[in-house]
N, C-alpha and C positions, 0 to 999 in steps of 0.2 A: 576123301582127301581134303584137307582143310588147309588152304594157301591164303594167308593172310593179305598178301599183296594183292590179290585179285578182287577183294572187297571193294576198295576206292574205285577201281575200273568198273565194276557192276553197278555201283551207286550212281556213277557219272553216266553211264549209258542209260540208266532207268531215268535220271533227270533229264537227259537230252531227249529221249523218246517222250517224255510228258511235255517238254516244251515245244516239241514238233507238233504233237497232238492239239495243244492249245492254240498254235498258230493257225492250225487248219480250222478250228471251229470259230475263229475270230469272225464277228458278224461283218457282211460285206454292204449292208444297207448305206453305209456313209461313204461308200467309195463311188464317186461321180465318174461318168464317161463324158469326155470332151470330144467334139469333132475337131479334126484338124483346122488350125487357124481360128478357132473359136476363142482362144485365150492368148495373151501375148506371151513370148517365151521369157520374159523377165518376170513373170508372176508366179513362175514354179522351178523347181528343181528336179533334174531327172534321177530318179532312183535307180532304174535298172531298165534296159531294153529286153523285152520279154520274149523269149523263145528264138532270139536271133543272134545273142551275144557271145556264144561260144563256137568252138569247132564243132561240138556236137550236132549243131543245126545243119551241117553239110550232110548227115547221116541219119538224123532222127528229128522229126517235127510231129508234135502233138496234133491228133486229128479229132474233130468233134462232129457230132451228128448235124449240128446247125450253128448259124452265128450266135444265137443267144446262149447256146451252152459254152461257146467258146468265150464270150464276154464273161459270162459268170466265172469261168475258171480264171480269167485274167483278174477279175475282181478278188477272187479268193488270193491269188499270187500277190497282188496289191497289198491287200490286208497283212498278209504274212511278212512283206518286205518293209511295212511301215510306210508305204505310199497310200494317199488318200484319193487318187484320181488315175484314171487311164486316159491317154490321148494317142492320137495317130493310128487308130486301129484300122488294119487293113485286113480283109478276109478274101480268100480265093478259093475255089473249087479244089479239093483235094486232088482229084483227077489231073489238075494242072501239074502236079508234082509226081504223082504215083500213076502208074496205068491201072485201070479197072478199080479204083478207089471211090468210095463215096463219102460224102461229108464235106467239111470246111477245114481249111487251115487259116489261123488268124495269127498276127503279130501286133504289138503295140509298144507304147512308152508307159512305164509306170512312172508317176510324178508325185511330189509333194507341194502342194500350194504353199507360196509365202505368205 
C-alpha cells in the first residue's frame, strides 16, 4: 500500500526522533550546579522548574539510586532545555514519598546565566 500523504509524516517523525537523540547526548560538563543563595536572582533567567511544574508530579516523581545520579539527570535535562546551570536542588529520601521505596527524589531549577 503506497500512501503519498504519509511520507511527510514519517519524515517528520524521523527528524523529531533524531533531534531528541541529539539532545540526550549533549555534553553536560558545562552545566554548573549552584547552591541556593550562591548567585543573585538578577544574574540568571529561569528556564524550567524540574520535575515539579506539571500536574503529573502529583502522581509520578522520578526516583534515583542516589543524589549523584539525580544531579546527573538534572544536568542532562538542563542541557536538553538550553539551560547552563542548575540551582536550588533539594533531595529527600524516596521513602518519604512512597512506602518501602529506596533511593532519592530530587528537584531543582534549570537556569540560564545572563
